[in-house]
C-alpha positions as CSV (number, residue, x, y, z in Angstrom):
1,M,50.0,-84.7,-198.4
2,S,47.0,-83.0,-196.7
3,T,46.3,-83.7,-192.8
4,S,42.6,-84.3,-191.9
5,T,41.1,-81.9,-189.0
6,N,38.6,-84.5,-188.7
7,T,40.2,-85.8,-185.3
8,G,37.1,-86.7,-183.2
9,A,38.8,-85.3,-180.6
10,S,37.3,-86.6,-177.2
11,T,35.6,-83.4,-174.8
12,G,34.8,-85.9,-171.8
13,A,36.4,-87.8,-169.6
14,A,36.5,-92.0,-169.7
15,G,34.2,-93.1,-167.2
16,S,31.6,-90.4,-167.8
17,R,28.0,-90.6,-167.4
18,N,25.1,-90.1,-169.0
19,E,21.7,-88.2,-167.5
20,H,20.7,-91.4,-166.3
21,G,23.7,-92.1,-164.1
22,Q,25.2,-94.8,-166.9
23,P,28.9,-94.9,-167.8
24,V,29.4,-93.9,-171.0
25,G,32.4,-93.6,-173.2
26,P,34.1,-89.7,-174.0
27,E,31.7,-87.3,-175.9
28,L,33.3,-86.6,-179.6
29,S,33.8,-83.0,-180.7
30,D,32.6,-82.3,-184.2
31,W,33.1,-86.0,-185.4
32,H,31.3,-86.6,-189.0
33,G,33.0,-89.8,-190.1
34,A,36.0,-90.4,-192.3
35,E,36.6,-90.7,-196.1
36,P,36.3,-94.1,-197.9
37,P,39.4,-95.2,-199.5
38,A,40.2,-94.7,-202.8
39,P,42.0,-96.2,-205.6
40,V,44.7,-93.6,-205.6
41,E,48.7,-94.0,-205.6
42,L,50.8,-93.7,-202.3
43,T,54.4,-92.9,-203.1
44,G,57.2,-93.0,-200.8
45,R,61.4,-92.7,-200.8
46,Y,62.2,-96.6,-201.2
47,V,58.3,-97.7,-202.6
48,R,55.0,-96.7,-204.5
49,L,51.7,-98.3,-204.2
50,E,49.5,-98.7,-206.9
51,P,45.6,-99.9,-207.4
52,V,45.7,-103.3,-207.9
53,A,44.9,-103.9,-211.7
54,A,45.1,-106.3,-214.8
55,G,49.0,-105.7,-215.6
56,H,49.8,-106.6,-212.1
57,A,49.1,-110.0,-212.5
58,E,52.5,-111.0,-214.5
59,P,55.0,-109.3,-212.2
60,L,52.8,-110.7,-209.1
61,H,53.1,-114.1,-210.5
62,A,56.8,-113.7,-211.1
63,A,57.8,-112.5,-207.7
64,L,54.9,-115.3,-205.6
65,G,54.0,-118.0,-207.9
66,D,57.1,-120.4,-207.5
67,P,56.3,-123.4,-206.0
68,A,59.0,-122.6,-203.5
69,D,56.7,-119.7,-202.3
70,A,53.8,-121.8,-201.3
71,E,54.3,-121.5,-197.8
72,L,54.0,-117.1,-198.4
73,W,50.4,-118.5,-198.9
74,T,49.8,-120.5,-196.1
75,Y,47.3,-118.5,-193.9
76,R,45.7,-116.6,-196.9
77,P,41.9,-117.5,-198.0
78,D,42.8,-118.0,-201.4
79,R,45.6,-120.5,-202.6
80,Q,48.4,-120.0,-204.5
81,P,47.7,-119.4,-208.4
82,A,49.6,-122.4,-210.8
83,D,50.2,-119.5,-213.5
84,V,49.8,-115.8,-214.5
85,A,45.9,-116.7,-215.6
86,G,45.5,-118.3,-212.2
87,M,46.9,-115.0,-210.6
88,A,44.6,-112.8,-212.7
89,R,41.3,-114.5,-212.0
90,D,41.8,-115.4,-208.5
91,V,43.9,-112.7,-206.7
92,V,44.1,-109.8,-209.0
93,A,40.7,-109.3,-210.3
94,P,38.8,-110.1,-207.0
95,L,40.7,-107.2,-205.6
96,A,40.5,-104.9,-208.8
97,G,36.8,-105.1,-208.7
98,A,36.2,-105.3,-205.1
99,T,33.6,-102.6,-203.3
100,G,34.0,-101.4,-199.7
101,Q,37.9,-102.3,-200.0
102,V,41.3,-101.3,-201.9
103,G,43.8,-103.3,-203.1
104,F,47.0,-101.9,-203.3
105,A,50.1,-103.4,-205.2
106,I,53.6,-102.8,-203.8
107,V,56.1,-101.9,-206.2
108,P,59.7,-101.2,-204.9
109,D,61.7,-98.3,-206.7
110,G,63.0,-99.5,-209.8
111,R,61.2,-102.8,-209.6
112,A,57.6,-104.1,-210.7
113,A,55.1,-105.4,-208.3
114,E,56.4,-108.0,-205.6
115,G,53.6,-107.5,-203.2
116,L,49.8,-106.6,-201.9
117,V,47.9,-104.9,-199.4
118,T,44.6,-104.1,-198.9
119,Y,42.6,-101.6,-197.1
120,S,39.5,-103.8,-196.0
121,R,36.4,-103.8,-193.2
122,V,36.2,-100.2,-193.9
123,E,33.3,-98.2,-191.6
124,P,33.9,-94.6,-192.6
125,E,31.1,-93.7,-189.6
126,H,32.9,-95.5,-187.0
127,G,36.4,-94.1,-188.0
128,V,37.4,-97.6,-188.5
129,I,39.7,-99.5,-191.1
130,E,41.7,-102.5,-191.4
131,I,45.0,-103.1,-193.1
132,S,44.5,-106.6,-194.5
133,G,45.9,-109.2,-196.9
134,V,49.4,-108.3,-196.6
135,L,51.5,-110.4,-198.9
136,L,55.3,-110.0,-199.5
137,A,57.4,-111.7,-201.9
138,R,61.0,-112.7,-200.4
139,T,62.6,-110.0,-202.5
140,L,60.6,-108.0,-200.4
141,Q,60.6,-108.6,-197.2
142,R,62.7,-107.5,-194.3
143,T,63.5,-104.3,-196.7
144,A,63.0,-100.8,-196.5
145,A,60.4,-100.7,-198.7
146,A,57.8,-103.3,-197.2
147,T,58.3,-101.1,-194.2
148,E,57.6,-97.7,-196.1
149,A,54.4,-99.3,-197.6
150,L,52.8,-100.1,-194.5
151,H,53.6,-96.8,-193.5
152,L,52.2,-95.3,-196.1
153,M,49.1,-97.0,-195.7
154,L,48.9,-95.7,-192.0
155,R,49.5,-92.2,-192.9
156,H,47.0,-92.0,-195.4
157,A,44.1,-93.8,-193.3
158,V,44.6,-91.5,-190.2
159,E,46.0,-88.3,-191.6
160,D,44.0,-87.9,-195.4
161,L,41.1,-90.1,-195.2
162,G,41.0,-89.1,-190.8
163,Y,40.2,-92.5,-189.2
164,R,40.5,-93.2,-185.8
165,R,41.1,-96.8,-185.6
166,V,43.4,-98.9,-187.9
167,E,43.1,-102.7,-187.4
168,W,45.4,-105.4,-187.8
169,K,44.2,-108.8,-188.1
170,C,46.1,-112.4,-188.7
171,D,45.6,-116.1,-187.8
172,A,46.7,-116.2,-184.2
173,L,49.5,-118.9,-185.3
174,N,51.1,-116.8,-187.8
175,E,53.8,-115.2,-186.0
176,P,55.6,-113.4,-188.7
177,S,52.5,-111.2,-188.8
178,R,52.1,-111.0,-185.4
179,R,55.6,-109.8,-184.8
180,A,55.3,-107.3,-187.8
181,A,52.0,-105.8,-186.5
182,Q,53.7,-104.9,-183.0
183,R,57.2,-103.7,-184.9
184,L,54.9,-101.0,-186.7
185,G,53.5,-99.9,-183.6
186,F,49.7,-101.8,-183.4
187,T,48.9,-102.9,-180.3
188,H,47.7,-106.6,-179.2
189,E,44.4,-106.7,-178.4
190,G,43.6,-110.2,-177.9
191,I,42.7,-113.5,-179.4
192,F,39.3,-113.9,-181.0
193,G,38.9,-117.6,-180.9
194,Q,37.1,-119.9,-183.5
195,H,37.1,-116.4,-185.8
196,L,37.1,-117.9,-188.9
197,V,37.0,-121.1,-191.3
198,I,39.8,-120.8,-193.5
199,K,40.8,-123.4,-196.6
200,G,38.6,-125.9,-194.5
201,R,40.4,-125.3,-190.9
202,A,39.4,-123.5,-187.9
203,R,41.1,-120.1,-187.3
204,D,41.9,-118.1,-184.4
205,T,42.2,-114.2,-184.9
206,A,44.8,-112.2,-183.0
207,W,43.4,-108.9,-183.2
208,F,45.8,-105.3,-183.3
209,S,45.0,-101.8,-183.4
210,L,46.6,-98.6,-183.6
211,L,44.8,-95.4,-182.8
212,D,45.1,-92.0,-184.1
213,H,46.4,-90.0,-180.8
214,E,49.0,-93.0,-181.1
215,W,49.7,-92.2,-184.4
216,P,52.3,-88.9,-184.6
217,E,54.6,-91.0,-181.9
218,V,54.4,-94.1,-183.8
219,R,55.1,-91.7,-186.9
220,A,58.4,-90.6,-185.9
221,A,59.4,-93.6,-184.6
222,H,59.0,-95.2,-188.6
223,E,60.7,-92.2,-189.8
224,R,63.5,-92.3,-188.3
225,W,64.1,-96.0,-189.1
226,L,63.2,-94.8,-192.7
227,D,65.5,-92.3,-192.8
228,P,68.8,-92.7,-195.4
229,A,71.5,-92.5,-192.6
230,N,69.8,-95.4,-190.6
231,F,71.1,-97.9,-193.2
232,D,74.5,-98.6,-194.2
233,A,76.4,-99.0,-197.7
234,D,74.6,-102.5,-198.0
235,G,71.9,-101.4,-196.7
236,R,71.7,-103.0,-193.5
237,Q,69.5,-101.2,-190.4
238,R,72.0,-99.2,-188.3
239,E,69.1,-99.0,-185.3
240,P,66.0,-101.4,-185.5
241,L,62.8,-100.3,-185.4
242,R,60.9,-100.2,-182.3
243,A,57.4,-99.1,-181.3
244,P,57.4,-96.4,-178.9
245,A,57.5,-97.1,-174.7
246,G,54.3,-96.6,-172.9
247,R,51.6,-98.1,-175.4
248,R,48.6,-99.6,-174.4
249,G,48.8,-103.0,-172.4
250,A,48.8,-105.6,-174.4
251,A,45.3,-107.9,-174.1
252,G,45.2,-112.1,-174.3
């Protein structure tokens, strides 16, 4: 996988001033924007990310459509589909046909699609992209495949497409999503009060980010955790995945 050279490296120290004596941010050398994401396939050791397509509706409904899975849809803007047709119409088709974002089906090795994840709120001119809409079947949760899927999303965004900032946002009440973001190396930046209305309810949004200069250390932590040597014969982790020390301070 190629590595982007479009790093937008800072040439000035934070707190520098312009010709009028006003404080300004660091200057970026040779910044010309990031590449918009395309519906490409991303493959790892444990999982494959496929651009969402009509053929994913049936396996996604099998993995996520049981009434017992209703709680997995609590914090999503869409409701749990009642059948395969509903999955195709209300979930798959909007993702497959969307402009300005790219949806992926998460396909664990040797199995069918069991989850979804999306690149959204894409701002190539600023080098900002969001990983959103993470939905994991119970069979996918707390697995190497799930972690690797998000690792692949991060690696592709920063290294191949040249994004300087990757965001993760979730309902402030969604504790599993907040823990997942921090476990993956994102920094909590604060809470946006009354940010959205979802399914007729007010939502405060927890805001996280990972910056390009933080990625090499985070990537190394991911790769250590994903190494097959980190799992016993039953697939249990030997060492947990932890965010690198010395990260930006949390806000809010």
